[in-house]
C-alpha positions as CSV (number, residue, x, y, z in Angstrom):
1,M,-10.8,-6.0,2.4
2,Y,-11.8,-7.5,6.0
3,P,-9.8,-9.5,7.3
4,T,-7.0,-6.9,7.5
5,Y,-5.3,-7.2,10.6
6,Q,-3.9,-3.7,11.8
7,I,-2.9,-2.9,15.3
8,R,-5.4,-0.1,16.4
9,F,-5.4,-0.4,20.6
10,G,-3.1,0.1,23.0
11,R,-0.9,1.7,25.5
12,R,1.0,5.3,24.2
13,D,4.2,4.3,25.7
14,A,4.2,0.5,24.2
15,L,3.7,1.4,20.7
16,T,5.7,2.5,17.9
17,F,4.1,2.7,14.1
18,T,6.2,3.2,10.7
19,Q,4.2,4.7,7.9
20,V,4.0,2.8,5.1
21,G,2.3,4.3,2.9
22,H,-1.7,3.6,3.4
23,G,-1.3,1.9,6.7
24,Q,1.1,1.4,9.5
25,R,3.7,-1.3,10.4
26,G,3.4,-2.4,14.3
27,A,6.9,-3.2,16.1
28,L,5.8,-5.8,18.1
29,S,6.0,-9.6,18.1
30,A,3.0,-11.2,17.3
31,E,3.0,-12.8,20.8
32,Q,2.4,-9.2,22.0
33,V,-1.2,-8.8,20.3
34,G,-4.4,-10.3,20.3
35,T,-7.4,-9.9,18.2
36,L,-10.4,-8.7,18.6
37,D,-13.9,-11.3,18.6
38,E,-16.0,-9.1,16.9
39,P,-14.9,-6.4,13.2
40,L,-13.7,-2.7,13.9
41,L,-16.2,-1.4,11.6
42,H,-13.5,0.9,9.5
43,Y,-15.9,3.8,7.1
44,A,-13.2,4.5,4.4
45,F,-15.4,7.3,3.2
46,S,-17.0,9.3,5.5
47,K,-15.3,11.9,5.1
48,G,-15.9,11.6,1.5
49,I,-14.7,11.1,-1.4
50,A,-12.7,14.4,-1.5
51,D,-11.1,12.9,1.8
52,W,-10.1,10.0,0.5
53,V,-8.8,10.9,-2.5
54,E,-6.8,13.6,-0.7
55,R,-5.3,11.1,2.1
56,H,-4.4,8.0,-0.8
57,N,-2.7,11.4,-2.9
58,R,-0.6,11.4,-0.3
59,Y,0.1,7.3,0.5
60,S,0.6,7.0,-3.5
61,T,4.2,9.1,-2.7
62,D,5.0,6.9,0.4
63,E,4.0,3.7,-1.3
64,A,6.1,5.7,-4.6
65,V,9.0,6.1,-2.0
66,H,9.3,2.4,-0.4
67,A,8.9,1.1,-3.9
68,L,11.7,2.7,-5.1
69,A,13.7,2.2,-2.2
70,A,12.4,-1.9,-1.8
71,E,14.0,-2.0,-5.6
72,G,17.2,-1.6,-3.9
73,K,17.5,-3.0,-1.8
74,S,17.5,-7.7,-1.2
75,T,13.8,-8.7,-0.2
76,D,13.8,-11.8,2.1
77,W,11.6,-14.5,-0.5
78,T,11.3,-17.0,2.3
79,A,9.0,-14.7,4.7
80,L,6.5,-15.4,2.3
81,V,6.6,-19.1,3.0
82,W,7.9,-18.8,6.4
83,G,7.8,-16.0,7.8
84,D,4.9,-13.8,10.1
85,S,2.1,-12.5,9.1
86,Q,3.5,-9.6,9.3
87,A,6.6,-9.8,6.4
88,R,4.5,-11.9,4.3
89,R,2.5,-9.1,4.1
90,R,5.8,-7.1,3.5
91,A,7.4,-9.6,0.8
92,L,3.8,-10.2,-1.3
93,K,3.9,-6.1,-1.4
94,D,7.4,-5.9,-2.7
95,L,6.9,-8.9,-4.8
96,S,3.6,-7.4,-6.9
97,Y,5.8,-3.8,-7.4
98,R,7.3,-5.9,-10.0
99,L,3.8,-6.9,-11.1
100,P,3.1,-5.7,-14.8
101,C,-0.9,-4.3,-15.4
102,R,0.2,-3.9,-11.4
103,P,-3.4,-1.4,-11.5
104,L,-5.2,-4.1,-13.3
105,L,-4.4,-6.8,-11.2
106,R,-6.1,-5.0,-8.5
107,F,-9.0,-4.3,-10.0
108,F,-9.9,-7.6,-10.8
109,Y,-8.6,-9.0,-7.3
110,V,-10.5,-6.3,-5.5
111,Y,-14.1,-6.7,-7.9
112,L,-13.5,-10.7,-9.0
113,W,-11.4,-12.4,-6.4
114,R,-12.5,-10.2,-3.0
115,M,-16.3,-10.6,-4.6
116,G,-16.6,-6.6,-4.8
117,V,-19.0,-7.4,-8.4
118,L,-21.5,-8.9,-5.2
119,D,-21.6,-5.2,-3.6
120,G,-22.6,-3.9,-7.5
121,Q,-21.9,0.2,-8.0
122,P,-20.2,0.3,-5.0
123,G,-18.4,-2.7,-5.2
124,F,-17.4,-1.5,-8.8
125,D,-16.7,2.0,-7.9
126,Y,-14.0,0.4,-5.0
127,A,-12.6,-1.5,-6.7
128,V,-11.6,1.4,-10.0
129,L,-10.5,3.4,-6.9
130,L,-7.5,1.3,-5.5
131,S,-7.5,0.4,-9.6
132,F,-6.4,4.5,-9.4
133,Y,-4.1,4.3,-6.9
134,E,-1.9,2.0,-7.7
135,Y,-2.2,3.7,-10.9
136,L,-0.3,7.2,-8.9
137,I,1.9,4.8,-7.4
138,G,2.9,4.0,-10.5
139,L,3.2,7.6,-12.2
140,K,4.9,8.5,-9.3
141,R,7.4,6.0,-9.2
142,R,8.3,7.0,-13.5
143,E,8.0,10.1,-12.1
144,R,11.0,10.1,-9.4
145,T,13.4,7.9,-11.7
146,R,12.6,11.0,-14.3
147,G,13.1,13.1,-12.3
148,E,17.3,11.2,-10.9
149,E,18.0,10.4,-14.1
150,G,17.7,14.1,-15.0
151,R,19.4,15.4,-12.3
152,D,22.2,12.7,-12.9
153,Q,22.8,14.1,-16.7
154,D,22.9,17.6,-15.9
155,G,25.3,17.6,-12.9
156,G,22.9,17.6,-10.9
157,K,20.5,20.2,-12.5
158,E,16.9,18.9,-13.3
159,T,16.6,18.5,-17.0
160,S,13.4,19.8,-18.8
161,A,11.2,17.9,-21.8
């Protein structure tokens, strides 16, 4: 999904990160961040597909929690136009949580819009995996919502179906 800018190098005492699903957010202003002249290669599948699925299962839980928290607070929609790249990206992500058919949209975005189709079978596989990741986020959001509703209706105890 090149180019996606994330802070990768720095002094430990000067950097702080917040884990947000699949990705970190650095607490630095744009003036404090530089870029490399060449891309940094990232091999997402270097440890195999099982490792990728395990990591994205964890990330989807974090994303579901974040999405539910974002529903409860107001989003700064002005960041879509006037925010820095990090604020704009977060606002877009919060907006995307509200879209119907999000997994299918992610597939089309990766496979067609970002030209994954040109990569043949690996591009198709990657688009399917990312849409599955989005599907997991939606499932976990609904599961958590149902769990909260079940506890609310039964005086703090979960109900079973």
